[in-house]
C-alpha positions as CSV (number, residue, x, y, z in Angstrom):
1,M,263.6,-56.7,126.8
2,N,261.8,-53.5,125.8
3,S,260.7,-54.0,122.2
4,P,257.7,-52.8,120.2
5,A,254.5,-54.8,120.3
6,H,255.2,-58.4,119.5
7,D,252.9,-60.4,117.2
8,D,251.5,-62.4,120.0
9,E,250.6,-59.4,122.2
10,P,247.3,-57.6,121.7
11,Q,247.8,-54.1,120.4
12,D,245.7,-51.2,121.8
13,V,243.1,-50.3,119.2
14,D,241.7,-46.8,119.4
15,G,238.8,-47.8,117.3
16,F,237.5,-49.2,114.0
17,R,237.4,-47.0,110.9
18,V,234.3,-48.2,109.2
19,A,233.5,-45.2,106.9
20,A,235.3,-42.1,105.8
21,R,234.0,-40.0,108.7
22,T,232.9,-42.8,111.1
23,L,235.1,-44.3,113.8
24,I,233.6,-46.9,116.2
25,P,235.6,-46.5,119.4
26,A,237.2,-49.8,120.8
27,Y,235.2,-49.4,124.1
28,E,231.9,-50.0,122.2
29,V,233.1,-53.5,121.1
30,W,233.7,-56.3,123.6
31,F,235.0,-59.9,123.3
32,T,234.2,-63.1,125.0
33,F,236.3,-66.3,124.8
34,D,235.4,-69.9,125.2
35,R,236.6,-73.3,124.1
36,S,237.0,-73.9,120.5
37,S,236.5,-77.0,118.3
38,G,239.1,-75.7,115.9
39,P,242.8,-76.4,115.7
40,G,244.9,-76.8,118.8
41,G,245.2,-80.5,119.5
42,Q,244.8,-81.3,123.2
43,N,245.1,-77.6,123.8
44,V,241.4,-77.3,122.7
45,N,240.2,-79.0,125.9
46,K,242.2,-76.7,128.2
47,R,242.3,-73.2,126.6
48,S,239.5,-70.8,125.6
49,S,240.7,-69.8,122.2
50,R,237.5,-69.1,120.3
51,A,236.8,-65.4,120.2
52,T,233.3,-63.8,119.9
53,L,233.0,-60.1,119.1
54,W,229.9,-58.3,120.3
55,F,228.8,-54.8,119.2
56,D,225.5,-53.1,120.3
57,V,224.3,-51.6,117.0
58,S,221.2,-50.1,118.6
59,A,223.0,-48.3,121.4
60,S,226.0,-47.1,119.6
61,P,226.4,-43.3,119.8
62,S,229.0,-43.5,117.0
63,L,226.5,-44.4,114.3
64,T,223.8,-42.2,112.7
65,D,220.2,-43.5,112.6
66,R,220.7,-44.1,108.8
67,Q,223.9,-46.2,109.5
68,K,222.1,-48.2,112.2
69,Y,219.3,-48.9,109.7
70,L,221.7,-50.0,107.0
71,M,223.5,-52.3,109.4
72,R,220.3,-53.9,110.7
73,L,219.1,-54.4,107.1
74,R,222.3,-55.8,105.6
75,L,223.6,-57.7,108.6
76,K,220.3,-59.1,109.9
77,T,221.6,-62.7,110.0
78,R,224.4,-61.6,112.4
79,I,222.3,-59.3,114.7
80,N,220.1,-60.8,117.4
81,K,216.8,-59.6,118.7
82,D,218.5,-57.4,121.3
83,G,220.4,-55.5,118.5
84,L,223.7,-57.1,119.2
85,L,226.0,-57.9,116.3
86,R,227.9,-61.2,117.0
87,M,230.9,-62.5,115.1
88,V,232.9,-65.6,115.9
89,A,236.5,-66.7,115.0
90,S,238.1,-70.0,116.0
91,K,240.4,-70.5,113.0
92,H,243.6,-70.0,115.0
93,R,245.1,-71.7,118.1
94,T,245.4,-68.5,120.2
95,Q,242.9,-66.0,121.6
96,I,245.1,-63.1,120.3
97,A,245.1,-64.4,116.7
98,N,241.4,-65.0,116.7
99,R,240.8,-61.6,118.2
100,R,242.9,-59.9,115.5
101,T,241.0,-61.9,112.8
102,L,237.7,-60.6,114.3
103,E,238.9,-57.0,114.5
104,A,239.9,-57.0,110.8
105,R,236.7,-58.8,109.8
106,F,234.5,-56.5,111.9
107,E,235.9,-53.4,110.2
108,E,235.5,-55.0,106.7
109,V,231.9,-56.3,107.3
110,V,230.7,-53.1,108.9
111,S,232.4,-50.9,106.2
112,E,230.6,-52.9,103.4
113,A,227.3,-52.7,105.2
114,L,227.5,-48.9,105.4
115,I,228.2,-48.3,101.7
116,E,225.4,-46.2,100.3
117,T,224.1,-47.6,97.0
118,V,223.7,-44.9,94.4
119,K,220.3,-44.9,92.8
120,R,220.5,-45.4,89.0
121,K,219.5,-42.3,87.1
122,T,217.0,-43.3,84.4
123,T,218.1,-42.2,80.9
124,K,216.1,-41.9,77.7
125,M,217.2,-44.1,74.8
126,P,218.7,-41.9,72.0
127,R,216.6,-41.5,68.9
128,A,219.5,-42.7,66.7
129,A,219.8,-45.9,68.7
130,K,216.1,-46.5,68.4
131,R,216.2,-46.0,64.6
132,K,219.2,-48.4,64.3
133,R,217.5,-51.1,66.4
134,I,214.3,-50.9,64.3
135,G,216.3,-50.9,61.1
136,D,218.3,-54.0,62.2
137,K,215.0,-55.8,63.1
138,R,213.6,-54.9,59.6
139,H,216.8,-56.1,57.9
140,R,216.8,-59.4,59.9
141,S,213.1,-59.9,59.0
142,R,213.8,-59.5,55.3
143,V,216.7,-61.9,55.5
144,K,214.4,-64.5,57.1
145,D,211.6,-63.8,54.6
146,S,214.0,-64.4,51.7
147,R,214.9,-67.9,53.1
148,R,211.3,-68.9,53.2
149,S,210.0,-71.1,50.3
150,P,207.4,-69.6,48.2
151,P,203.8,-70.6,48.8
152,P,202.5,-73.5,46.6
153,D,200.5,-72.6,43.5
154,D,196.9,-73.8,43.6
155,D,196.2,-73.9,39.8
């Protein structure tokens, strides 16, 4: 039966779109599979369903030096001493499902790590706002003073 890719079959991935102008080709990412402690019943002891995704951040020609720096900074708990990013999935019973989960999560995690934070531009407080704040403080002070009991007479 010649049908389009079925849900249980791996689809060819050209790459991972991690930023507007950055595509990490699929050949830069590799997977290993081993036995999982997750769901699968007795299948767990026979099949290697846990998927581990590996990506060499340091050696990737697809990333700029700035992007590599951001990834090392923001994903330091997932990157080992050799500069390899490691992600694991064992939620599903099949290799394919775990691999797909990892592919989606890899794209998401790397995309978030590469977002440049915009530095806040310091602004001066408007003069009118300053006047209002001081006026409010004076008013509050007068209200509190008016509640205070008068000092005792020492006659």
